[in-house]
VOMAR-911996 format. One record per residue (C-alpha): residue number from 1; x, y, z. Coordinates in nm, 3 decimals, m for minus. Layout:
+-----+---------+---------+---------+
:   k :      px :      py :      pz :
+-----+---------+---------+---------+
: NUM :       X :       Y :       Z :
...
+-----+---------+---------+---------+
//
This chain:
+-----+---------+---------+---------+
:   k :      px :      py :      pz :
+-----+---------+---------+---------+
:   1 :  11.617 :  11.626 :   9.611 :
:   2 :  11.449 :  11.369 :   9.454 :
:   3 :  11.125 :  11.281 :   9.603 :
:   4 :  11.108 :  10.942 :   9.782 :
:   5 :  10.976 :  10.642 :   9.643 :
:   6 :  10.708 :  10.376 :   9.712 :
:   7 :  10.832 :  10.046 :   9.558 :
:   8 :  10.546 :   9.788 :   9.497 :
:   9 :  10.741 :   9.441 :   9.396 :
:  10 :  10.535 :   9.209 :   9.234 :
:  11 :  10.551 :   8.929 :   8.897 :
:  12 :  10.249 :   8.882 :   8.644 :
:  13 :  10.059 :   8.648 :   8.885 :
:  14 :   9.997 :   8.928 :   9.122 :
:  15 :  10.007 :   9.245 :   8.876 :
:  16 :   9.630 :   9.346 :   8.960 :
:  17 :   9.703 :   9.356 :   9.312 :
:  18 :  10.060 :   9.559 :   9.263 :
:  19 :   9.846 :   9.836 :   9.040 :
:  20 :   9.555 :   9.871 :   9.261 :
:  21 :   9.825 :   9.867 :   9.589 :
:  22 :   9.995 :  10.192 :   9.414 :
:  23 :   9.716 :  10.367 :   9.378 :
:  24 :   9.568 :  10.312 :   9.709 :
:  25 :   9.915 :  10.434 :   9.830 :
:  26 :   9.822 :  10.764 :   9.697 :
:  27 :   9.459 :  10.786 :   9.734 :
:  28 :   9.538 :  10.790 :  10.056 :
:  29 :   9.743 :  11.017 :  10.102 :
:  30 :   9.707 :  11.411 :  10.197 :
:  31 :  10.057 :  11.454 :   9.974 :
:  32 :  10.042 :  11.234 :   9.655 :
:  33 :  10.280 :  11.491 :   9.410 :
:  34 :  10.563 :  11.479 :   9.749 :
:  35 :  10.581 :  11.072 :   9.668 :
:  36 :  10.682 :  10.873 :   9.391 :
:  37 :  10.495 :  10.507 :   9.327 :
:  38 :  10.739 :  10.257 :   9.086 :
:  39 :  10.598 :   9.816 :   9.033 :
:  40 :  10.954 :   9.688 :   9.010 :
:  41 :  10.830 :   9.407 :   8.790 :
:  42 :  10.999 :   9.059 :   8.818 :
:  43 :  10.992 :   8.953 :   8.423 :
:  44 :  11.119 :   9.310 :   8.396 :
:  45 :  11.426 :   9.222 :   8.592 :
:  46 :  11.639 :   8.900 :   8.395 :
:  47 :  11.861 :   8.881 :   8.695 :
:  48 :  11.636 :   8.678 :   8.841 :
:  49 :  11.409 :   8.607 :   8.581 :
:  50 :  11.664 :   8.414 :   8.337 :
:  51 :  11.714 :   8.194 :   8.669 :
:  52 :  11.493 :   7.963 :   8.562 :
:  53 :  11.513 :   7.627 :   8.666 :
:  54 :  11.842 :   7.745 :   8.848 :
:  55 :  11.966 :   7.601 :   9.244 :
:  56 :  11.928 :   7.853 :   9.524 :
:  57 :  11.952 :   7.732 :   9.868 :
:  58 :  11.615 :   7.807 :  10.105 :
:  59 :  11.573 :   7.675 :  10.456 :
:  60 :  11.962 :   7.489 :  10.462 :
:  61 :  11.879 :   7.278 :  10.199 :
:  62 :  11.903 :   7.325 :   9.829 :
:  63 :  11.541 :   7.388 :   9.607 :
:  64 :  11.497 :   7.510 :   9.227 :
:  65 :  11.355 :   7.846 :   9.148 :
:  66 :  11.013 :   7.879 :   8.986 :
:  67 :  10.925 :   8.209 :   8.770 :
:  68 :  10.555 :   8.105 :   8.806 :
:  69 :  10.532 :   8.050 :   9.147 :
:  70 :  10.299 :   8.330 :   9.317 :
:  71 :  10.561 :   8.478 :   9.494 :
:  72 :  10.887 :   8.434 :   9.296 :
:  73 :  10.878 :   8.861 :   9.292 :
:  74 :  11.001 :   8.787 :   9.664 :
:  75 :  11.365 :   8.895 :   9.648 :
:  76 :  11.262 :   9.159 :   9.485 :
:  77 :  11.202 :   9.305 :   9.848 :
:  78 :  11.619 :   9.395 :   9.905 :
:  79 :  11.618 :   9.539 :   9.593 :
:  80 :  11.521 :   9.901 :   9.670 :
:  81 :  11.859 :  10.057 :   9.838 :
:  82 :  12.001 :   9.976 :   9.488 :
:  83 :  11.746 :  10.131 :   9.289 :
:  84 :  11.728 :  10.435 :   9.488 :
:  85 :  12.136 :  10.463 :   9.461 :
:  86 :  12.196 :  10.366 :   9.782 :
:  87 :  12.002 :  10.758 :   9.850 :
:  88 :  11.704 :  10.916 :  10.010 :
:  89 :  11.436 :  10.710 :  10.131 :
:  90 :  11.216 :  10.458 :  10.008 :
:  91 :  10.906 :  10.212 :  10.131 :
:  92 :  10.902 :   9.856 :   9.933 :
:  93 :  10.615 :   9.719 :   9.977 :
:  94 :  10.460 :   9.365 :   9.882 :
:  95 :  10.174 :   9.363 :   9.609 :
:  96 :   9.879 :   9.241 :   9.790 :
:  97 :   9.985 :   9.548 :  10.060 :
:  98 :   9.719 :   9.850 :  10.063 :
:  99 :   9.640 :  10.163 :  10.247 :
: 100 :   9.323 :  10.171 :  10.371 :
: 101 :   9.342 :  10.506 :  10.514 :
: 102 :   9.707 :  10.543 :  10.605 :
: 103 :   9.882 :  10.835 :  10.444 :
: 104 :  10.197 :  10.688 :  10.295 :
: 105 :  10.397 :  11.004 :  10.361 :
: 106 :  10.394 :  10.964 :  10.723 :
: 107 :  10.644 :  10.635 :  10.706 :
: 108 :  10.860 :  10.827 :  10.434 :
: 109 :  10.897 :  11.114 :  10.645 :
: 110 :  10.914 :  10.964 :  10.986 :
: 111 :  11.195 :  10.989 :  11.249 :
: 112 :  11.349 :  10.635 :  11.211 :
: 113 :  11.564 :  10.718 :  11.510 :
: 114 :  11.906 :  10.687 :  11.351 :
: 115 :  11.836 :  10.276 :  11.287 :
: 116 :  11.905 :  10.153 :  10.861 :
: 117 :  11.470 :  10.043 :  10.819 :
: 118 :  11.173 :   9.966 :  11.028 :
: 119 :  11.049 :   9.658 :  10.986 :
: 120 :  10.772 :   9.436 :  11.214 :
: 121 :  10.876 :   9.151 :  11.421 :
: 122 :  10.729 :   8.844 :  11.264 :
: 123 :  10.416 :   8.700 :  11.489 :
: 124 :  10.491 :   8.335 :  11.626 :
: 125 :  10.184 :   8.193 :  11.394 :
: 126 :  10.411 :   8.332 :  11.037 :
: 127 :  10.719 :   8.157 :  11.171 :
: 128 :  10.814 :   8.473 :  11.409 :
: 129 :  11.091 :   8.442 :  11.675 :
: 130 :  11.399 :   8.660 :  11.784 :
: 131 :  11.526 :   8.907 :  11.519 :
: 132 :  11.268 :   8.794 :  11.236 :
: 133 :  11.156 :   9.024 :  11.110 :
: 134 :  10.849 :   9.100 :  10.834 :
: 135 :  11.034 :   9.270 :  10.492 :
: 136 :  10.690 :   9.204 :  10.336 :
: 137 :  10.668 :   9.609 :  10.500 :
: 138 :  10.944 :   9.815 :  10.513 :
: 139 :  11.096 :  10.155 :  10.564 :
: 140 :  11.467 :  10.180 :  10.377 :
: 141 :  11.711 :  10.467 :  10.541 :
: 142 :  11.900 :  10.418 :  10.133 :
: 143 :  12.213 :  10.531 :  10.228 :
: 144 :  12.229 :  10.326 :  10.523 :
: 145 :  12.187 :  10.008 :  10.310 :
: 146 :  12.529 :  10.055 :  10.077 :
: 147 :  12.573 :   9.676 :  10.177 :
: 148 :  12.246 :   9.619 :  10.000 :
: 149 :  12.422 :   9.506 :   9.700 :
: 150 :  12.125 :   9.354 :   9.524 :
: 151 :  12.259 :   9.174 :   9.306 :
: 152 :  12.553 :   9.035 :   9.463 :
: 153 :  12.331 :   8.912 :   9.673 :
: 154 :  12.106 :   8.716 :   9.455 :
: 155 :  12.453 :   8.561 :   9.307 :
: 156 :  12.543 :   8.463 :   9.647 :
: 157 :  12.165 :   8.263 :   9.680 :
: 158 :  12.242 :   8.111 :   9.399 :
: 159 :  12.574 :   7.988 :   9.515 :
: 160 :  12.455 :   7.853 :   9.812 :
: 161 :  12.597 :   8.118 :  10.024 :
: 162 :  12.268 :   8.309 :  10.096 :
: 163 :  12.006 :   8.161 :  10.283 :
: 164 :  11.684 :   8.296 :  10.088 :
: 165 :  11.444 :   8.247 :  10.433 :
: 166 :  11.739 :   8.428 :  10.628 :
: 167 :  11.775 :   8.691 :  10.366 :
: 168 :  11.423 :   8.746 :  10.339 :
: 169 :  11.357 :   8.758 :  10.739 :
: 170 :  11.685 :   8.999 :  10.788 :
: 171 :  11.821 :   8.814 :  11.038 :
: 172 :  12.160 :   8.818 :  10.900 :
: 173 :  12.135 :   9.212 :  10.945 :
: 174 :  12.242 :   9.306 :  11.263 :
: 175 :  11.910 :   9.366 :  11.493 :
: 176 :  12.013 :   9.752 :  11.659 :
: 177 :  12.031 :   9.853 :  11.208 :
: 178 :  11.611 :   9.791 :  11.247 :
: 179 :  11.385 :   9.958 :  11.426 :
: 180 :  10.983 :   9.934 :  11.478 :
: 181 :  10.722 :   9.930 :  11.230 :
: 182 :  10.423 :   9.934 :  11.424 :
: 183 :  10.173 :   9.631 :  11.330 :
: 184 :   9.868 :   9.872 :  11.223 :
: 185 :  10.133 :   9.992 :  10.920 :
: 186 :  10.184 :   9.584 :  10.799 :
: 187 :   9.877 :   9.429 :  10.947 :
: 188 :   9.836 :   9.030 :  10.839 :
: 189 :   9.492 :   9.042 :  10.736 :
: 190 :   9.295 :   9.163 :  11.058 :
: 191 :   9.143 :   9.497 :  10.922 :
: 192 :   9.071 :   9.737 :  11.253 :
: 193 :   8.954 :  10.114 :  11.292 :
: 194 :   9.295 :  10.166 :  11.362 :
: 195 :   9.458 :   9.962 :  11.058 :
: 196 :   9.676 :  10.137 :  10.822 :
: 197 :   9.790 :   9.925 :  10.575 :
: 198 :   9.632 :   9.613 :  10.469 :
: 199 :   9.860 :   9.373 :  10.384 :
: 200 :   9.627 :   9.017 :  10.299 :
: 201 :   9.942 :   8.772 :  10.353 :
: 202 :   9.728 :   8.444 :  10.339 :
: 203 :   9.795 :   8.296 :  10.008 :
: 204 :   9.493 :   8.054 :  10.001 :
: 205 :   9.267 :   8.291 :  10.093 :
: 206 :   9.354 :   8.656 :   9.851 :
: 207 :   9.004 :   8.766 :   9.753 :
: 208 :   9.048 :   8.786 :   9.369 :
: 209 :   9.198 :   8.422 :   9.370 :
: 210 :   8.911 :   8.258 :   9.495 :
: 211 :   8.799 :   7.914 :   9.316 :
: 212 :   9.107 :   7.887 :   9.072 :
: 213 :   9.399 :   7.626 :   9.144 :
: 214 :   9.626 :   7.720 :   9.408 :
: 215 :   9.951 :   7.834 :   9.203 :
: 216 :  10.242 :   7.849 :   9.468 :
: 217 :  10.478 :   7.591 :   9.495 :
: 218 :  10.585 :   7.451 :   9.817 :
: 219 :  10.901 :   7.218 :   9.923 :
: 220 :  10.685 :   6.997 :  10.013 :
: 221 :  11.003 :   6.744 :  10.071 :
: 222 :  11.141 :   6.967 :  10.370 :
: 223 :  10.696 :   6.938 :  10.514 :
: 224 :  10.670 :   6.742 :  10.841 :
: 225 :  10.410 :   6.451 :  10.878 :
: 226 :  10.199 :   6.660 :  11.062 :
: 227 :  10.183 :   6.955 :  10.898 :
: 228 :  10.176 :   6.759 :  10.606 :
: 229 :   9.855 :   6.626 :  10.696 :
: 230 :   9.708 :   6.904 :  10.837 :
: 231 :   9.738 :   7.026 :  10.408 :
: 232 :   9.585 :   6.689 :  10.322 :
: 233 :   9.289 :   6.733 :  10.593 :
: 234 :   9.175 :   7.041 :  10.425 :
: 235 :   9.227 :   6.987 :  10.104 :
: 236 :   9.547 :   7.138 :   9.987 :
: 237 :   9.781 :   6.831 :   9.804 :
: 238 :   9.705 :   6.673 :   9.538 :
: 239 :   9.572 :   6.875 :   9.206 :
: 240 :   9.229 :   6.985 :   9.344 :
: 241 :   9.389 :   7.232 :   9.569 :
: 242 :   9.186 :   7.563 :   9.565 :
: 243 :   9.232 :   7.927 :   9.684 :
: 244 :   8.931 :   7.950 :   9.930 :
: 245 :   8.727 :   8.246 :  10.036 :
: 246 :   8.819 :   8.535 :  10.261 :
: 247 :   8.709 :   8.474 :  10.605 :
: 248 :   8.634 :   8.865 :  10.647 :
: 249 :   8.393 :   8.949 :  10.344 :
: 250 :   8.474 :   9.344 :  10.424 :
: 251 :   8.844 :   9.266 :  10.311 :
: 252 :   8.672 :   9.080 :   9.946 :
: 253 :   8.439 :   9.406 :   9.955 :
: 254 :   8.721 :   9.671 :  10.013 :
: 255 :   8.918 :   9.533 :   9.758 :
: 256 :   8.600 :   9.458 :   9.498 :
: 257 :   8.514 :   9.860 :   9.597 :
: 258 :   8.867 :   9.933 :   9.498 :
: 259 :   8.908 :   9.744 :   9.166 :
: 260 :   8.575 :   9.879 :   9.045 :
: 261 :   8.712 :  10.261 :   9.145 :
: 262 :   9.101 :  10.172 :   8.954 :
: 263 :   8.883 :  10.060 :   8.596 :
: 264 :   8.643 :  10.392 :   8.671 :
: 265 :   8.959 :  10.609 :   8.685 :
: 266 :   9.140 :  10.408 :   8.373 :
: 267 :   9.369 :  10.270 :   8.664 :
: 268 :   9.350 :   9.917 :   8.552 :
: 269 :   9.170 :   9.849 :   8.145 :
: 270 :   8.887 :   9.584 :   8.109 :
: 271 :   9.136 :   9.412 :   7.877 :
: 272 :   9.429 :   9.384 :   8.067 :
: 273 :   9.154 :   9.189 :   8.370 :
: 274 :   8.973 :   9.023 :   8.133 :
: 275 :   9.346 :   8.877 :   7.993 :
: 276 :   9.415 :   8.834 :   8.411 :
: 277 :   9.096 :   8.623 :   8.374 :
: 278 :   9.213 :   8.418 :   8.143 :
: 279 :   9.556 :   8.354 :   8.258 :
: 280 :   9.373 :   8.254 :   8.602 :
: 281 :   9.558 :   8.512 :   8.794 :
: 282 :   9.239 :   8.629 :   8.886 :
: 283 :   8.873 :   8.500 :   8.998 :
: 284 :   8.656 :   8.382 :   8.708 :
: 285 :   8.341 :   8.571 :   8.865 :
: 286 :   8.535 :   8.945 :   8.891 :
: 287 :   8.272 :   9.115 :   8.699 :
: 288 :   7.996 :   8.940 :   8.799 :
: 289 :   8.122 :   9.057 :   9.162 :
: 290 :   8.146 :   9.391 :   9.022 :
: 291 :   7.878 :   9.422 :   8.852 :
: 292 :   7.692 :   9.374 :   9.170 :
: 293 :   7.905 :   9.707 :   9.315 :
: 294 :   7.714 :   9.879 :   9.015 :
: 295 :   8.007 :   9.858 :   8.730 :
: 296 :   7.853 :   9.834 :   8.401 :
: 297 :   8.127 :   9.683 :   8.160 :
: 298 :   8.205 :   9.855 :   7.828 :
: 299 :   8.357 :   9.570 :   7.665 :
: 300 :   8.157 :   9.245 :   7.551 :
: 301 :   8.327 :   8.920 :   7.757 :
+-----+---------+---------+---------+
//
């Protein structure tokens, strides 16, 4: 029998996070050789990457697809069953999800109670409600998801037959097929004693982006006046929009401790990190923060 697989989906902008995410799953597992970790990259997925500038259905309206949006990887969440040949067990996660002590094998081997997938219910502050789920971390019984024909679903989204928002919130799936994933396995920006997987879901405060110009697109034409005013008051509309410091210094420290470890172990190269800084995918003071943790750069800036 083939090993279960953890998929981390990403685009080029979030590849550093994906590499650290993948490393964290192995680091905190008691059985790291019992599963595979695969990174699924937008740029290597022509069915989606080739859609630049095309129109797709989102929240009931046709929007324009842009590969350089910070979260353009999101439709890849639904790809795992097809990649698995509709067999076996898989976990799919966002690139900003990190193990902080949870053993991913506990998910890969858990009793799913006959459900096709496990996902966390979306809380109200994240746009949640009845029948809306966070697909950012999913445990998947791929044999029970033979209807997830990803190529066909992408085609339907661009043809205006499948709404992006409903798709990623699993609204089109019979809730009876979905089991509950405990919050500790997809903890939205909360690092607590029982947290297993930390999800740095608030794009504005991702700790590796602090101070950089915001590079995610929002469909401002669909926003209400109150929300537009809220964004404008906080400097989040217009050309000067910037990523903000993370409100929890422990989470910033966790990320850069993990990055230092990945540099020390060769999981991430200095050359890659410098390219990411130059591309403004990573904050410009990343090496200064690493130096404060005792990291000595091996090559000049």
